[in-house]
KOLTOR-98022 format. One record per atom (N, C-alpha, C, CB): x, y, z; residue number from 1; atom name. Coordinates in nm, 4 decimals, always signed. Glycine has a CB too. Layout:
<x->X	y->Y	z->Z	nr->NUM	atom->CA> .
...
end
This chain:
<x->+0.0799	y->-0.1458	z->-0.0110	nr->1	atom->N> .
<x->+0.0238	y->-0.0216	z->+0.0170	nr->1	atom->CA> .
<x->+0.1193	y->+0.0780	z->+0.0133	nr->1	atom->C> .
<x->-0.0409	y->-0.0193	z->+0.1365	nr->1	atom->CB> .
<x->+0.0326	y->+0.2435	z->-0.0957	nr->2	atom->N> .
<x->+0.1272	y->+0.3361	z->-0.0961	nr->2	atom->CA> .
<x->+0.1104	y->+0.4265	z->+0.0856	nr->2	atom->C> .
<x->+0.0918	y->+0.4400	z->-0.2535	nr->2	atom->CB> .
<x->+0.2582	y->+0.4846	z->+0.1071	nr->3	atom->N> .
<x->+0.2301	y->+0.5341	z->+0.2828	nr->3	atom->CA> .
<x->+0.2178	y->+0.6341	z->+0.2314	nr->3	atom->C> .
<x->+0.3380	y->+0.5292	z->+0.4231	nr->3	atom->CB> .
<x->+0.2799	y->+0.7458	z->+0.1433	nr->4	atom->N> .
<x->+0.2400	y->+0.8963	z->+0.1577	nr->4	atom->CA> .
<x->+0.1361	y->+0.8893	z->-0.0041	nr->4	atom->C> .
<x->+0.4147	y->+1.0318	z->+0.1608	nr->4	atom->CB> .
<x->+0.0539	y->+1.1053	z->-0.0222	nr->5	atom->N> .
<x->-0.0081	y->+1.0872	z->-0.0379	nr->5	atom->CA> .
<x->+0.0729	y->+1.0889	z->-0.2139	nr->5	atom->C> .
<x->-0.1059	y->+1.1469	z->+0.0404	nr->5	atom->CB> .
<x->+0.1987	y->+1.1045	z->-0.2493	nr->6	atom->N> .
<x->+0.2843	y->+1.0903	z->-0.3790	nr->6	atom->CA> .
<x->+0.2641	y->+1.0339	z->-0.4222	nr->6	atom->C> .
<x->+0.3829	y->+1.0759	z->-0.3995	nr->6	atom->CB> .
<x->+0.2815	y->+0.8611	z->-0.3509	nr->7	atom->N> .
<x->+0.2415	y->+0.7517	z->-0.4061	nr->7	atom->CA> .
<x->+0.1385	y->+0.7260	z->-0.4227	nr->7	atom->C> .
<x->+0.2721	y->+0.6743	z->-0.3689	nr->7	atom->CB> .
<x->+0.0412	y->+0.7818	z->-0.3440	nr->8	atom->N> .
<x->-0.1413	y->+0.7374	z->-0.4210	nr->8	atom->CA> .
<x->-0.1897	y->+0.8377	z->-0.5276	nr->8	atom->C> .
<x->-0.2915	y->+0.7496	z->-0.2878	nr->8	atom->CB> .
<x->-0.0888	y->+0.9387	z->-0.5118	nr->9	atom->N> .
<x->-0.1333	y->+1.0622	z->-0.7150	nr->9	atom->CA> .
<x->-0.0655	y->+0.9633	z->-0.8187	nr->9	atom->C> .
<x->-0.0035	y->+1.2930	z->-0.7511	nr->9	atom->CB> .
<x->+0.0888	y->+0.9059	z->-0.7487	nr->10	atom->N> .
<x->+0.1341	y->+0.8351	z->-0.8223	nr->10	atom->CA> .
<x->+0.0280	y->+0.6772	z->-0.9260	nr->10	atom->C> .
<x->+0.2422	y->+0.8075	z->-0.7226	nr->10	atom->CB> .
<x->+0.0079	y->+0.6213	z->-0.7975	nr->11	atom->N> .
<x->-0.1142	y->+0.5390	z->-0.8389	nr->11	atom->CA> .
<x->-0.2379	y->+0.5423	z->-0.9367	nr->11	atom->C> .
<x->-0.1643	y->+0.5301	z->-0.7479	nr->11	atom->CB> .
<x->-0.3107	y->+0.7106	z->-0.8833	nr->12	atom->N> .
<x->-0.4032	y->+0.7163	z->-0.9541	nr->12	atom->CA> .
<x->-0.3709	y->+0.7436	z->-1.1101	nr->12	atom->C> .
<x->-0.4793	y->+0.8022	z->-0.8942	nr->12	atom->CB> .
<x->-0.2351	y->+0.8717	z->-1.0952	nr->13	atom->N> .
<x->-0.1866	y->+0.8922	z->-1.2579	nr->13	atom->CA> .
<x->-0.2004	y->+0.7910	z->-1.3204	nr->13	atom->C> .
<x->-0.0481	y->+0.9276	z->-1.2895	nr->13	atom->CB> .
<x->-0.1458	y->+0.6535	z->-1.2512	nr->14	atom->N> .
<x->-0.1102	y->+0.5494	z->-1.3967	nr->14	atom->CA> .
<x->-0.2194	y->+0.4531	z->-1.4132	nr->14	atom->C> .
<x->+0.0408	y->+0.4463	z->-1.3842	nr->14	atom->CB> .
<x->-0.3345	y->+0.4635	z->-1.3278	nr->15	atom->N> .
<x->-0.4979	y->+0.3946	z->-1.3742	nr->15	atom->CA> .
<x->-0.5315	y->+0.4844	z->-1.4411	nr->15	atom->C> .
<x->-0.6237	y->+0.3615	z->-1.2654	nr->15	atom->CB> .
<x->-0.5593	y->+0.6303	z->-1.3986	nr->16	atom->N> .
<x->-0.5496	y->+0.7328	z->-1.5277	nr->16	atom->CA> .
<x->-0.5936	y->+0.6960	z->-1.6566	nr->16	atom->C> .
<x->-0.4157	y->+0.7705	z->-1.5556	nr->16	atom->CB> .
<x->-0.3910	y->+0.7077	z->-1.6763	nr->17	atom->N> .
<x->-0.3380	y->+0.6512	z->-1.7949	nr->17	atom->CA> .
<x->-0.3612	y->+0.5932	z->-1.8891	nr->17	atom->C> .
<x->-0.2864	y->+0.6054	z->-1.7858	nr->17	atom->CB> .
<x->-0.3849	y->+0.4686	z->-1.8007	nr->18	atom->N> .
<x->-0.4382	y->+0.3280	z->-1.8850	nr->18	atom->CA> .
<x->-0.5811	y->+0.3223	z->-1.8637	nr->18	atom->C> .
<x->-0.3709	y->+0.1746	z->-1.8291	nr->18	atom->CB> .
<x->-0.6784	y->+0.3821	z->-1.7979	nr->19	atom->N> .
<x->-0.8039	y->+0.3992	z->-1.8301	nr->19	atom->CA> .
<x->-0.8132	y->+0.4784	z->-2.0714	nr->19	atom->C> .
<x->-0.8610	y->+0.5408	z->-1.6610	nr->19	atom->CB> .
<x->-0.7699	y->+0.5824	z->-1.9886	nr->20	atom->N> .
<x->-0.7118	y->+0.7034	z->-2.0754	nr->20	atom->CA> .
<x->-0.7231	y->+0.6116	z->-2.2814	nr->20	atom->C> .
<x->-0.4810	y->+0.7464	z->-1.9901	nr->20	atom->CB> .
<x->-0.6229	y->+0.5319	z->-2.2096	nr->21	atom->N> .
<x->-0.5267	y->+0.5068	z->-2.3141	nr->21	atom->CA> .
<x->-0.6786	y->+0.3652	z->-2.3964	nr->21	atom->C> .
<x->-0.3158	y->+0.4305	z->-2.2274	nr->21	atom->CB> .
<x->-0.7075	y->+0.3186	z->-2.3098	nr->22	atom->N> .
<x->-0.8114	y->+0.2513	z->-2.3233	nr->22	atom->CA> .
<x->-0.9330	y->+0.2938	z->-2.4002	nr->22	atom->C> .
<x->-0.8381	y->+0.2270	z->-2.2157	nr->22	atom->CB> .
<x->-0.9217	y->+0.3789	z->-2.3566	nr->23	atom->N> .
<x->-1.0994	y->+0.4844	z->-2.4584	nr->23	atom->CA> .
<x->-1.0436	y->+0.5220	z->-2.5233	nr->23	atom->C> .
<x->-1.2130	y->+0.6244	z->-2.4080	nr->23	atom->CB> .
<x->-0.8822	y->+0.5387	z->-2.5723	nr->24	atom->N> .
<x->-0.8658	y->+0.6070	z->-2.7043	nr->24	atom->CA> .
<x->-0.8845	y->+0.5408	z->-2.8149	nr->24	atom->C> .
<x->-0.7514	y->+0.6567	z->-2.7206	nr->24	atom->CB> .
<x->-0.8386	y->+0.4091	z->-2.7903	nr->25	atom->N> .
<x->-0.8363	y->+0.2879	z->-2.8957	nr->25	atom->CA> .
<x->-0.9992	y->+0.2539	z->-2.8998	nr->25	atom->C> .
<x->-0.7290	y->+0.1373	z->-2.8377	nr->25	atom->CB> .
<x->-1.0545	y->+0.2400	z->-2.7998	nr->26	atom->N> .
<x->-1.2043	y->+0.2694	z->-2.8782	nr->26	atom->CA> .
<x->-1.2805	y->+0.3649	z->-3.0112	nr->26	atom->C> .
<x->-1.2690	y->+0.3159	z->-2.7806	nr->26	atom->CB> .
<x->-1.2456	y->+0.4214	z->-2.9078	nr->27	atom->N> .
<x->-1.2325	y->+0.5861	z->-3.0105	nr->27	atom->CA> .
<x->-1.2164	y->+0.6049	z->-3.1683	nr->27	atom->C> .
<x->-1.0936	y->+0.6672	z->-2.9695	nr->27	atom->CB> .
<x->-1.0986	y->+0.5136	z->-3.1609	nr->28	atom->N> .
<x->-0.9948	y->+0.4788	z->-3.2809	nr->28	atom->CA> .
<x->-1.1066	y->+0.3948	z->-3.3354	nr->28	atom->C> .
<x->-0.8278	y->+0.3932	z->-3.2462	nr->28	atom->CB> .
<x->-1.1391	y->+0.3205	z->-3.3318	nr->29	atom->N> .
<x->-1.1756	y->+0.1907	z->-3.3578	nr->29	atom->CA> .
<x->-1.3197	y->+0.2593	z->-3.4126	nr->29	atom->C> .
<x->-1.1703	y->+0.0698	z->-3.2193	nr->29	atom->CB> .
<x->-1.4108	y->+0.2991	z->-3.3246	nr->30	atom->N> .
<x->-1.5398	y->+0.3781	z->-3.3764	nr->30	atom->CA> .
<x->-1.5456	y->+0.4468	z->-3.4816	nr->30	atom->C> .
<x->-1.5824	y->+0.4632	z->-3.3000	nr->30	atom->CB> .
<x->-1.4355	y->+0.5295	z->-3.5018	nr->31	atom->N> .
<x->-1.4060	y->+0.6282	z->-3.5761	nr->31	atom->CA> .
<x->-1.3654	y->+0.5377	z->-3.7682	nr->31	atom->C> .
<x->-1.2615	y->+0.7177	z->-3.4756	nr->31	atom->CB> .
<x->-1.3226	y->+0.4665	z->-3.7521	nr->32	atom->N> .
<x->-1.2329	y->+0.3556	z->-3.8160	nr->32	atom->CA> .
<x->-1.3897	y->+0.3026	z->-3.9433	nr->32	atom->C> .
<x->-1.1596	y->+0.1964	z->-3.6543	nr->32	atom->CB> .
<x->-1.4739	y->+0.2370	z->-3.7975	nr->33	atom->N> .
<x->-1.5749	y->+0.1603	z->-3.8582	nr->33	atom->CA> .
<x->-1.6867	y->+0.2924	z->-3.9131	nr->33	atom->C> .
<x->-1.6431	y->+0.0381	z->-3.7352	nr->33	atom->CB> .
<x->-1.6795	y->+0.4281	z->-3.8268	nr->34	atom->N> .
<x->-1.7875	y->+0.5296	z->-3.9113	nr->34	atom->CA> .
<x->-1.7291	y->+0.5870	z->-4.0366	nr->34	atom->C> .
<x->-1.8346	y->+0.6637	z->-3.8209	nr->34	atom->CB> .
<x->-1.5751	y->+0.5543	z->-4.0913	nr->35	atom->N> .
<x->-1.5364	y->+0.5920	z->-4.2118	nr->35	atom->CA> .
<x->-1.5834	y->+0.5574	z->-4.2671	nr->35	atom->C> .
<x->-1.4527	y->+0.5866	z->-4.2529	nr->35	atom->CB> .
<x->-1.5145	y->+0.3635	z->-4.2100	nr->36	atom->N> .
<x->-1.5893	y->+0.2824	z->-4.3789	nr->36	atom->CA> .
<x->-1.7405	y->+0.2871	z->-4.3885	nr->36	atom->C> .
<x->-1.5594	y->+0.0893	z->-4.3961	nr->36	atom->CB> .
<x->-1.7999	y->+0.3332	z->-4.2946	nr->37	atom->N> .
<x->-1.9632	y->+0.2733	z->-4.3871	nr->37	atom->CA> .
<x->-1.9563	y->+0.4202	z->-4.4288	nr->37	atom->C> .
<x->-2.1536	y->+0.2033	z->-4.2797	nr->37	atom->CB> .
<x->-1.9175	y->+0.5311	z->-4.3901	nr->38	atom->N> .
<x->-1.9148	y->+0.6593	z->-4.4585	nr->38	atom->CA> .
<x->-1.9426	y->+0.6570	z->-4.6162	nr->38	atom->C> .
<x->-1.7795	y->+0.7199	z->-4.4329	nr->38	atom->CB> .
<x->-1.7984	y->+0.5427	z->-4.6442	nr->39	atom->N> .
<x->-1.8148	y->+0.5388	z->-4.7710	nr->39	atom->CA> .
<x->-1.8181	y->+0.5201	z->-4.8899	nr->39	atom->C> .
<x->-1.8113	y->+0.5557	z->-4.7804	nr->39	atom->CB> .
<x->-1.9335	y->+0.3295	z->-4.8138	nr->40	atom->N> .
<x->-1.9524	y->+0.2956	z->-4.8839	nr->40	atom->CA> .
<x->-2.0853	y->+0.3209	z->-4.9123	nr->40	atom->C> .
<x->-1.9073	y->+0.2116	z->-4.8793	nr->40	atom->CB> .
<x->-2.1880	y->+0.4576	z->-4.8172	nr->41	atom->N> .
<x->-2.2709	y->+0.4717	z->-4.8067	nr->41	atom->CA> .
<x->-2.2652	y->+0.6306	z->-4.9698	nr->41	atom->C> .
<x->-2.2980	y->+0.4721	z->-4.6354	nr->41	atom->CB> .
<x->-2.1277	y->+0.7344	z->-4.9350	nr->42	atom->N> .
<x->-2.1475	y->+0.8197	z->-5.0518	nr->42	atom->CA> .
<x->-2.0782	y->+0.7188	z->-5.1469	nr->42	atom->C> .
<x->-2.0802	y->+0.9808	z->-5.0440	nr->42	atom->CB> .
<x->-2.0619	y->+0.5985	z->-5.1847	nr->43	atom->N> .
<x->-2.0267	y->+0.5116	z->-5.3428	nr->43	atom->CA> .
<x->-2.1594	y->+0.4547	z->-5.3911	nr->43	atom->C> .
<x->-1.9070	y->+0.3608	z->-5.3276	nr->43	atom->CB> .
<x->-2.2138	y->+0.4827	z->-5.3241	nr->44	atom->N> .
<x->-2.3609	y->+0.3895	z->-5.3250	nr->44	atom->CA> .
<x->-2.4594	y->+0.5457	z->-5.3384	nr->44	atom->C> .
<x->-2.3992	y->+0.2632	z->-5.1309	nr->44	atom->CB> .
<x->-2.4591	y->+0.6074	z->-5.2871	nr->45	atom->N> .
<x->-2.5883	y->+0.7742	z->-5.3821	nr->45	atom->CA> .
<x->-2.4921	y->+0.8264	z->-5.4570	nr->45	atom->C> .
<x->-2.6698	y->+0.9505	z->-5.2628	nr->45	atom->CB> .
<x->-2.3621	y->+0.8799	z->-5.4950	nr->46	atom->N> .
<x->-2.3128	y->+0.9232	z->-5.5769	nr->46	atom->CA> .
<x->-2.4128	y->+0.8659	z->-5.7515	nr->46	atom->C> .
<x->-2.1593	y->+0.8810	z->-5.5378	nr->46	atom->CB> .
<x->-2.4035	y->+0.7387	z->-5.7966	nr->47	atom->N> .
<x->-2.4504	y->+0.7149	z->-5.8889	nr->47	atom->CA> .
<x->-2.6198	y->+0.7702	z->-5.8700	nr->47	atom->C> .
<x->-2.4126	y->+0.5752	z->-5.9131	nr->47	atom->CB> .
<x->-2.7119	y->+0.7876	z->-5.8021	nr->48	atom->N> .
<x->-2.8316	y->+0.8558	z->-5.7461	nr->48	atom->CA> .
<x->-2.7901	y->+0.9507	z->-5.7942	nr->48	atom->C> .
<x->-2.8718	y->+0.8632	z->-5.6056	nr->48	atom->CB> .
<x->-2.7077	y->+1.0692	z->-5.7482	nr->49	atom->N> .
<x->-2.7261	y->+1.1903	z->-5.7404	nr->49	atom->CA> .
<x->-2.6952	y->+1.2165	z->-5.8594	nr->49	atom->C> .
<x->-2.6680	y->+1.2563	z->-5.6471	nr->49	atom->CB> .
<x->-2.5870	y->+1.1383	z->-5.9684	nr->50	atom->N> .
<x->-2.5411	y->+1.1750	z->-6.0837	nr->50	atom->CA> .
<x->-2.6602	y->+1.1753	z->-6.1737	nr->50	atom->C> .
<x->-2.4315	y->+1.0915	z->-6.1262	nr->50	atom->CB> .
<x->-2.7594	y->+1.0567	z->-6.1745	nr->51	atom->N> .
<x->-2.8635	y->+0.9721	z->-6.2724	nr->51	atom->CA> .
<x->-2.9956	y->+1.1341	z->-6.2122	nr->51	atom->C> .
<x->-2.9140	y->+0.7244	z->-6.1971	nr->51	atom->CB> .
<x->-2.9692	y->+1.1442	z->-6.0840	nr->52	atom->N> .
<x->-3.0964	y->+1.2222	z->-6.0827	nr->52	atom->CA> .
<x->-3.0917	y->+1.4047	z->-6.1500	nr->52	atom->C> .
<x->-3.1393	y->+1.2176	z->-5.9082	nr->52	atom->CB> .
<x->-2.9573	y->+1.4477	z->-6.1206	nr->53	atom->N> .
<x->-2.9029	y->+1.5290	z->-6.2099	nr->53	atom->CA> .
<x->-2.9307	y->+1.5570	z->-6.3522	nr->53	atom->C> .
<x->-2.8041	y->+1.5005	z->-6.2058	nr->53	atom->CB> .
<x->-2.9133	y->+1.4698	z->-6.3556	nr->54	atom->N> .
<x->-2.9260	y->+1.4735	z->-6.5788	nr->54	atom->CA> .
<x->-3.0933	y->+1.4737	z->-6.5417	nr->54	atom->C> .
<x->-2.8439	y->+1.2552	z->-6.7293	nr->54	atom->CB> .
<x->-3.1724	y->+1.4361	z->-6.5136	nr->55	atom->N> .
<x->-3.2903	y->+1.4933	z->-6.5273	nr->55	atom->CA> .
<x->-3.3592	y->+1.6439	z->-6.5579	nr->55	atom->C> .
<x->-3.3219	y->+1.4598	z->-6.4379	nr->55	atom->CB> .
<x->-3.4661	y->+1.6329	z->-6.5883	nr->56	atom->N> .
<x->-3.5163	y->+1.7873	z->-6.6906	nr->56	atom->CA> .
<x->-3.4833	y->+1.8895	z->-6.5359	nr->56	atom->C> .
<x->-3.7627	y->+1.7941	z->-6.7727	nr->56	atom->CB> .
<x->-3.5125	y->+1.9820	z->-6.5827	nr->57	atom->N> .
<x->-3.4693	y->+2.1067	z->-6.4786	nr->57	atom->CA> .
<x->-3.5752	y->+2.1042	z->-6.3848	nr->57	atom->C> .
<x->-3.4572	y->+2.2668	z->-6.5465	nr->57	atom->CB> .
<x->-3.6665	y->+2.0345	z->-6.3479	nr->58	atom->N> .
<x->-3.7087	y->+2.0456	z->-6.2108	nr->58	atom->CA> .
<x->-3.6945	y->+1.9707	z->-6.0945	nr->58	atom->C> .
<x->-3.8076	y->+2.0526	z->-6.2133	nr->58	atom->CB> .
<x->-3.6363	y->+1.8961	z->-6.1100	nr->59	atom->N> .
<x->-3.5345	y->+1.7563	z->-6.0164	nr->59	atom->CA> .
<x->-3.3642	y->+1.7949	z->-6.0395	nr->59	atom->C> .
<x->-3.5664	y->+1.5496	z->-6.1124	nr->59	atom->CB> .
<x->-3.3086	y->+1.8390	z->-6.1177	nr->60	atom->N> .
<x->-3.2060	y->+1.7982	z->-6.2015	nr->60	atom->CA> .
<x->-3.0990	y->+1.9392	z->-6.0878	nr->60	atom->C> .
<x->-3.2474	y->+1.8190	z->-6.4201	nr->60	atom->CB> .
<x->-3.2162	y->+2.0783	z->-6.0993	nr->61	atom->N> .
<x->-3.1178	y->+2.1780	z->-5.9873	nr->61	atom->CA> .
<x->-3.1572	y->+2.1555	z->-5.8823	nr->61	atom->C> .
<x->-3.1163	y->+2.3328	z->-5.9904	nr->61	atom->CB> .
<x->-3.2064	y->+1.9998	z->-5.8373	nr->62	atom->N> .
<x->-3.2026	y->+2.0497	z->-5.6545	nr->62	atom->CA> .
<x->-3.0605	y->+1.9225	z->-5.6888	nr->62	atom->C> .
<x->-3.4027	y->+1.9948	z->-5.4880	nr->62	atom->CB> .
<x->-3.0358	y->+1.8395	z->-5.7279	nr->63	atom->N> .
<x->-2.9429	y->+1.7605	z->-5.6938	nr->63	atom->CA> .
<x->-2.8115	y->+1.7862	z->-5.7259	nr->63	atom->C> .
<x->-2.9708	y->+1.6581	z->-5.7315	nr->63	atom->CB> .
<x->-2.8393	y->+1.8663	z->-5.8263	nr->64	atom->N> .
<x->-2.6538	y->+1.9096	z->-5.8805	nr->64	atom->CA> .
<x->-2.5992	y->+1.9911	z->-5.7521	nr->64	atom->C> .
<x->-2.6361	y->+2.0462	z->-6.0550	nr->64	atom->CB> .
<x->-2.6112	y->+2.1073	z->-5.6746	nr->65	atom->N> .
<x->-2.5394	y->+2.1223	z->-5.5790	nr->65	atom->CA> .
<x->-2.4817	y->+1.9750	z->-5.5022	nr->65	atom->C> .
<x->-2.6186	y->+2.2103	z->-5.4997	nr->65	atom->CB> .
<x->-2.5182	y->+1.8692	z->-5.4866	nr->66	atom->N> .
<x->-2.4842	y->+1.7595	z->-5.3743	nr->66	atom->CA> .
<x->-2.3615	y->+1.7078	z->-5.4352	nr->66	atom->C> .
<x->-2.6039	y->+1.6328	z->-5.3458	nr->66	atom->CB> .
<x->-2.3161	y->+1.6738	z->-5.6153	nr->67	atom->N> .
<x->-2.2457	y->+1.5634	z->-5.6376	nr->67	atom->CA> .
<x->-2.0616	y->+1.6758	z->-5.6102	nr->67	atom->C> .
<x->-2.3022	y->+1.4751	z->-5.8296	nr->67	atom->CB> .
<x->-2.0562	y->+1.8210	z->-5.5686	nr->68	atom->N> .
<x->-1.9040	y->+1.8436	z->-5.5592	nr->68	atom->CA> .
<x->-1.9304	y->+1.8577	z->-5.3970	nr->68	atom->C> .
<x->-1.8238	y->+1.9940	z->-5.6575	nr->68	atom->CB> .
<x->-2.0607	y->+1.8217	z->-5.3217	nr->69	atom->N> .
<x->-2.0029	y->+1.7976	z->-5.1547	nr->69	atom->CA> .
<x->-1.9881	y->+1.6439	z->-5.1662	nr->69	atom->C> .
<x->-2.1292	y->+1.8488	z->-5.0039	nr->69	atom->CB> .
<x->-2.0308	y->+1.5739	z->-5.2563	nr->70	atom->N> .
<x->-1.9863	y->+1.4421	z->-5.2066	nr->70	atom->CA> .
<x->-1.8439	y->+1.3588	z->-5.2406	nr->70	atom->C> .
<x->-2.0883	y->+1.3624	z->-5.2479	nr->70	atom->CB> .
<x->-1.8325	y->+1.4839	z->-5.3846	nr->71	atom->N> .
<x->-1.7268	y->+1.4417	z->-5.4182	nr->71	atom->CA> .
<x->-1.6000	y->+1.4919	z->-5.3585	nr->71	atom->C> .
<x->-1.7304	y->+1.4521	z->-5.5317	nr->71	atom->CB> .
<x->-1.6620	y->+1.5987	z->-5.2726	nr->72	atom->N> .
<x->-1.5465	y->+1.6237	z->-5.1962	nr->72	atom->CA> .
<x->-1.5204	y->+1.5521	z->-5.0537	nr->72	atom->C> .
<x->-1.5478	y->+1.7607	z->-5.1778	nr->72	atom->CB> .
<x->-1.6431	y->+1.5318	z->-4.9728	nr->73	atom->N> .
<x->-1.5781	y->+1.4388	z->-4.8985	nr->73	atom->CA> .
<x->-1.5724	y->+1.3351	z->-4.9006	nr->73	atom->C> .
<x->-1.5903	y->+1.4388	z->-4.8189	nr->73	atom->CB> .
<x->-1.5535	y->+1.2365	z->-5.0031	nr->74	atom->N> .
<x->-1.4978	y->+1.1136	z->-5.0937	nr->74	atom->CA> .
<x->-1.3648	y->+1.1433	z->-5.0850	nr->74	atom->C> .
<x->-1.5476	y->+1.1006	z->-5.2548	nr->74	atom->CB> .
<x->-1.3147	y->+1.2623	z->-5.0821	nr->75	atom->N> .
<x->-1.1684	y->+1.2540	z->-5.1169	nr->75	atom->CA> .
<x->-1.1243	y->+1.3012	z->-4.9840	nr->75	atom->C> .
<x->-1.1123	y->+1.3460	z->-5.2509	nr->75	atom->CB> .
<x->-1.1791	y->+1.3658	z->-4.9253	nr->76	atom->N> .
<x->-1.0771	y->+1.3914	z->-4.7651	nr->76	atom->CA> .
<x->-1.1159	y->+1.2074	z->-4.7301	nr->76	atom->C> .
<x->-1.1753	y->+1.5626	z->-4.5894	nr->76	atom->CB> .
<x->-1.2249	y->+1.1780	z->-4.6904	nr->77	atom->N> .
<x->-1.2359	y->+1.0013	z->-4.6315	nr->77	atom->CA> .
<x->-1.0902	y->+0.8972	z->-4.7709	nr->77	atom->C> .
<x->-1.5000	y->+0.9162	z->-4.6794	nr->77	atom->CB> .
<x->-1.0995	y->+0.9396	z->-4.8510	nr->78	atom->N> .
<x->-1.0043	y->+0.8702	z->-4.9373	nr->78	atom->CA> .
<x->-0.8856	y->+0.9274	z->-5.0135	nr->78	atom->C> .
<x->-1.0739	y->+0.8172	z->-5.0247	nr->78	atom->CB> .
<x->-0.8174	y->+0.9886	z->-4.9680	nr->79	atom->N> .
<x->-0.7280	y->+1.0144	z->-5.0264	nr->79	atom->CA> .
<x->-0.6606	y->+0.9838	z->-5.1217	nr->79	atom->C> .
<x->-0.6888	y->+1.0190	z->-4.9818	nr->79	atom->CB> .
<x->-0.6200	y->+1.0013	z->-5.2417	nr->80	atom->N> .
<x->-0.5037	y->+0.9221	z->-5.3268	nr->80	atom->CA> .
<x->-0.4397	y->+0.8928	z->-5.2660	nr->80	atom->C> .
<x->-0.4297	y->+0.9659	z->-5.4176	nr->80	atom->CB> .
<x->-0.3963	y->+0.8244	z->-5.3884	nr->81	atom->N> .
<x->-0.2293	y->+0.7212	z->-5.2954	nr->81	atom->CA> .
<x->-0.1226	y->+0.8374	z->-5.3610	nr->81	atom->C> .
<x->-0.1686	y->+0.4780	z->-5.3845	nr->81	atom->CB> .
<x->-0.1427	y->+0.8923	z->-5.4378	nr->82	atom->N> .
<x->+0.0275	y->+0.9856	z->-5.4906	nr->82	atom->CA> .
<x->+0.0305	y->+1.0593	z->-5.3240	nr->82	atom->C> .
<x->+0.0092	y->+1.1650	z->-5.6821	nr->82	atom->CB> .
<x->-0.0759	y->+1.1514	z->-5.3108	nr->83	atom->N> .
<x->-0.0916	y->+1.2069	z->-5.1600	nr->83	atom->CA> .
<x->-0.0140	y->+1.1526	z->-5.0291	nr->83	atom->C> .
<x->-0.2327	y->+1.1877	z->-5.1249	nr->83	atom->CB> .
<x->-0.0808	y->+0.9551	z->-5.0187	nr->84	atom->N> .
<x->-0.0461	y->+0.9203	z->-4.9039	nr->84	atom->CA> .
<x->+0.1412	y->+0.8487	z->-4.9334	nr->84	atom->C> .
<x->-0.1816	y->+0.8079	z->-4.8461	nr->84	atom->CB> .
<x->+0.1907	y->+0.8555	z->-5.0271	nr->85	atom->N> .
<x->+0.2772	y->+0.8266	z->-5.0691	nr->85	atom->CA> .
<x->+0.4023	y->+0.9740	z->-5.0278	nr->85	atom->C> .
<x->+0.2297	y->+0.7820	z->-5.2106	nr->85	atom->CB> .
<x->+0.3412	y->+1.0067	z->-5.0115	nr->86	atom->N> .
<x->+0.4464	y->+1.1383	z->-5.0410	nr->86	atom->CA> .
<x->+0.4463	y->+1.2137	z->-4.8823	nr->86	atom->C> .
<x->+0.3715	y->+1.2696	z->-5.1899	nr->86	atom->CB> .
<x->+0.3475	y->+1.1469	z->-4.8084	nr->87	atom->N> .
<x->+0.3297	y->+1.1512	z->-4.6475	nr->87	atom->CA> .
<x->+0.4844	y->+1.1398	z->-4.5717	nr->87	atom->C> .
<x->+0.2233	y->+1.0070	z->-4.5943	nr->87	atom->CB> .
end
């Protein structure tokens, strides 16, 4: 057992470090799963949005602004291989 308050403080900080590291690993895994799901969703939605944006002016104008947003999000979630190799 710890004898003074500094030893107690060391034990508490060691315990909190371990807990925070475990929480970090859980959060990292959750974010990777979310990114994978978002990539799949956007790759599935992109052909639909492209097809809807080529329709007559009544609905095409509503869908057309979504294409740059989808492309931008895909570029951020899945960077090109050239960019990755340069890092």
